[in-house]
matplotlib code that plots the C-alpha trace (Angstrom):
import matplotlib.pyplot as plt

x = [-30.5, -27.1, -26.3, -27.7, -26.7, -28.6, -27.9, -28.9, -31.2, -29.4, -27.9, -26.4, -22.7, -21.2, -18.2, -19.1, -16.9, -18.5, -21.6, -22.5, -25.5, -24.2, -25.3, -23.6, -23.8, -22.4, -20.9, -23.6, -25.8, -24.1, -22.8, -22.6, -21.9, -18.4, -19.0, -19.0, -18.7, -17.3, -20.0, -22.8, -21.5, -21.1, -24.8, -26.0, -24.1, -25.4, -29.0, -28.4, -26.5, -29.3, -31.7, -29.2, -28.6, -32.3, -32.5, -29.8, -26.9, -23.4, -21.2, -21.4, -19.7, -19.6, -18.0, -16.3, -14.1, -10.5, -9.7, -12.5, -10.2, -12.5, -15.3, -12.8, -11.3, -14.8, -15.6, -12.2, -13.1, -16.3, -14.4, -14.2, -11.2, -10.3, -11.3, -10.7, -9.8, -10.7, -7.9, -7.5, -4.8, -4.6, -2.8, 0.5, 3.7, 4.8, 8.5, 9.3, 12.6, 13.3, 12.7, 15.3, 14.3, 10.6, 8.0, 4.8, 1.6, -2.1, -4.1, -6.6, -10.0, -8.8, -5.9, -7.7, -7.7, -3.9, -4.1, -6.6, -3.9, -2.5, -6.0, -6.4, -3.1, -4.4, -7.4, -5.0, -3.0, -6.2, -7.1, -3.7, -2.6, -3.2, -6.1, -8.1, -10.6, -11.8, -13.5, -14.5, -12.2, -13.6, -14.1, -13.0, -16.6, -17.3, -13.9, -14.7, -18.2, -17.1, -14.3, -16.8, -19.4, -16.9, -15.1, -11.8, -8.4, -5.5, -1.9, 0.7, 4.4, 5.9, 9.2, 10.3, 6.9, 5.1, 2.8, 4.4, 2.4, -0.8, -2.9, -6.7, -8.7, -12.4, -15.3, -17.0, -15.5, -16.8, -16.8, -19.4, -17.5, -17.4, -19.7, -17.8, -16.8, -13.1, -12.7, -11.3, -10.8, -8.1, -9.8, -6.9, -3.1, -0.7, 3.0, 4.6, 6.7, 9.9, 9.5, 8.8, 11.1, 11.9, 9.5, 6.9, 3.8, 5.2, 5.8, 2.3, 0.8, 2.9, 1.8, -1.8, -1.6, 0.0, -2.7, -5.5, -4.0, -4.0, -7.6, -8.7, -9.3, -8.7, -8.5, -7.6, -8.9, -8.3, -10.0, -8.1, -8.2, -6.2, -5.7, -3.7, -0.2, 1.1, -1.7, -1.7, 2.1, 2.0, -1.2, -0.7, 2.7, 0.9, -2.7, -4.4, -7.0, -10.3, -12.7, -12.4, -14.7, -14.6, -16.1, -16.9, -18.0, -19.9, -20.6, -23.4, -24.7, -25.5, -27.5, -29.4, -30.5, -32.2]
y = [6.7, 5.4, 4.0, 2.6, -0.2, -0.4, -2.1, -2.5, -5.5, -8.9, -9.4, -12.3, -12.7, -10.7, -8.6, -9.6, -12.7, -15.2, -17.4, -16.0, -13.9, -10.6, -7.6, -4.3, -1.4, 1.6, 4.7, 6.8, 3.7, 3.0, 5.0, 5.1, 7.6, 7.8, 6.4, 2.6, 2.7, -0.8, -2.4, -0.6, -1.8, -5.3, -5.4, -3.9, -6.3, -9.3, -8.3, -7.3, -10.5, -12.6, -10.9, -11.2, -14.9, -15.6, -14.0, -16.5, -13.9, -15.4, -12.4, -9.4, -6.2, -2.8, 0.5, 2.5, 5.6, 4.6, 6.5, 4.7, 2.2, 1.4, 0.2, -1.6, -3.5, -4.6, -6.0, -7.7, -9.4, -10.7, -12.4, -9.6, -8.7, -5.5, -6.0, -2.7, 1.0, 4.4, 6.9, 10.5, 13.2, 16.7, 17.6, 18.6, 17.7, 14.1, 13.3, 10.7, 9.6, 9.9, 6.6, 6.5, 4.4, 4.8, 7.0, 8.2, 9.2, 9.3, 7.0, 8.4, 6.9, 4.9, 3.4, 2.1, -1.6, -1.5, -1.7, -4.6, -7.3, -5.6, -5.2, -9.0, -9.5, -7.3, -9.7, -12.6, -10.8, -10.3, -14.0, -15.0, -15.4, -13.8, -11.8, -14.6, -12.3, -14.0, -11.5, -11.9, -10.3, -7.8, -8.5, -5.8, -4.7, -4.5, -2.9, -0.1, 0.3, 0.7, 3.1, 5.3, 5.2, 6.2, 8.7, 6.9, 8.4, 5.9, 7.0, 4.4, 3.8, 2.3, 0.5, -0.1, 1.0, -1.6, -0.7, -2.1, -0.2, 1.8, 3.9, 4.4, 7.3, 8.0, 10.0, 8.0, 5.3, 3.1, 5.9, 8.2, 11.3, 10.4, 13.2, 15.8, 18.7, 18.7, 15.0, 12.2, 8.5, 6.0, 2.7, 0.5, 0.2, -2.5, -2.8, -5.9, -7.7, -7.4, -3.6, -3.1, -1.3, 1.4, 4.0, 3.7, 3.8, 6.8, 8.6, 7.8, 9.1, 12.3, 12.9, 12.4, 14.8, 17.4, 17.0, 17.3, 20.4, 22.2, 21.1, 22.7, 19.5, 19.6, 16.0, 12.5, 9.3, 5.6, 2.5, -0.8, -4.1, -4.1, -7.9, -7.0, -6.3, -4.6, -2.1, -1.6, -0.8, 1.5, 3.6, 4.5, 6.1, 8.8, 8.8, 9.0, 6.4, 7.8, 4.8, 1.1, -1.9, -4.8, -8.1, -11.5, -14.7, -17.0, -20.8, -21.0, -24.1, -21.9, -19.6, -22.6, -23.8, -20.4]
z = [34.7, 35.4, 32.0, 28.8, 26.3, 23.1, 19.8, 16.2, 15.4, 15.0, 11.5, 9.5, 8.7, 11.5, 10.4, 6.9, 6.9, 9.3, 9.5, 12.9, 13.7, 15.1, 17.1, 17.4, 19.9, 18.0, 19.5, 21.0, 21.8, 25.1, 28.0, 31.8, 34.6, 35.9, 39.4, 39.4, 35.6, 35.2, 37.4, 35.5, 32.2, 33.6, 34.7, 31.5, 29.4, 31.4, 30.8, 27.1, 26.4, 27.7, 25.3, 22.4, 22.9, 23.1, 19.6, 18.4, 18.4, 18.9, 17.9, 20.3, 19.4, 21.2, 20.1, 22.9, 23.0, 22.9, 26.1, 28.1, 29.7, 32.5, 30.2, 28.0, 30.9, 32.1, 28.6, 28.5, 31.8, 30.2, 27.3, 24.8, 22.8, 20.8, 17.1, 15.3, 15.8, 14.3, 14.2, 13.0, 12.4, 11.3, 8.1, 9.6, 7.8, 7.7, 7.5, 4.9, 3.5, -0.2, -2.0, -4.8, -7.8, -7.1, -8.8, -7.1, -8.8, -8.6, -10.8, -13.3, -13.6, -16.6, -14.7, -11.5, -12.5, -12.4, -8.6, -8.4, -8.2, -5.0, -3.7, -4.0, -2.2, 0.6, 0.9, 1.1, 3.8, 5.8, 5.6, 6.9, 10.6, 13.0, 11.4, 9.8, 8.1, 4.9, 2.6, -1.0, -3.5, -5.9, -9.6, -12.0, -12.3, -8.6, -7.9, -10.4, -9.1, -5.5, -6.4, -8.3, -5.6, -2.8, -5.1, -4.2, -4.8, -5.4, -4.8, -6.0, -5.8, -9.0, -9.5, -13.1, -14.1, -12.0, -9.1, -5.9, -3.2, -3.1, -0.7, -1.2, 0.3, 0.0, 1.1, 3.8, 5.8, 8.7, 11.3, 12.8, 11.7, 8.0, 7.0, 8.9, 6.6, 5.6, 6.3, 4.1, 5.0, 4.2, 3.3, 2.0, 1.7, 0.7, -0.2, -1.8, 0.7, -1.3, -1.3, 2.4, 4.8, 2.2, 3.3, 0.5, 2.7, 4.6, 1.3, 0.0, 3.2, 3.0, -0.6, 0.4, 3.3, 1.2, -1.5, 1.0, 2.6, -0.8, -1.3, 2.0, 4.0, 7.7, 8.9, 7.7, 9.2, 9.0, 10.4, 10.8, 12.6, 15.8, 15.2, 12.0, 13.5, 10.4, 10.3, 14.1, 14.2, 11.1, 11.5, 15.2, 14.3, 12.4, 13.7, 17.2, 18.0, 19.2, 19.1, 19.3, 18.9, 21.3, 20.3, 21.7, 20.0, 22.3, 21.9, 19.2, 21.1, 24.1, 21.8, 20.3, 23.8, 24.7]

ax = plt.figure().add_subplot(projection="3d")
ax.plot(x, y, z, "-o")
ax.set_aspect("equal")
plt.show()
């Protein structure tokens, strides 16, 4: 065996926000030897894509290690683009400037709905250019239900007693290491535009790292869309990428003719 490329079965609404039928090869479901690695991936994808398209699949996604440049470049040559990244860090100290005039706190379970308006603004940000990911906003009921299920922690920055930024961390996350002992995952962050550039996200991240260190955690992770420039530029200052997902959307008419 020189390589393998497997996938989950085709599914509706690829990436949760499109009408396309999708297929996904997660990390561990593909690999190739080092010699002629790019050519092996090229041939495997050509065979796999023929099968996927016969099944009506228009959205193809493959997870790769972030350092696997040879495989990434081959997928780029075949029309793929980077879609999202997983990143991780230890709980070493994070430098953050003092944010005068702001108060930082962790929300109690009775206060969680106070952050919902900012969560809706994050949805609007994701729907804007250049990200263009339209995802349904939570109702108060679904927001509380998800927060309880994931055991979410919300750290917030307040200005004149109003929440202007938040950071959400949870058990889980969309990563294969989510069940690793001593691991917590950041699943959301947003700062109001008029309060950006003042170090609020950095201060929230510093407070979260300090909290986790006292609780005996060892690692903190985050996943984010590489097509979201604000997320890409911020998270990679403090985290190291270890996996990425490359994705391609083919012409649905080509799939219909198979």
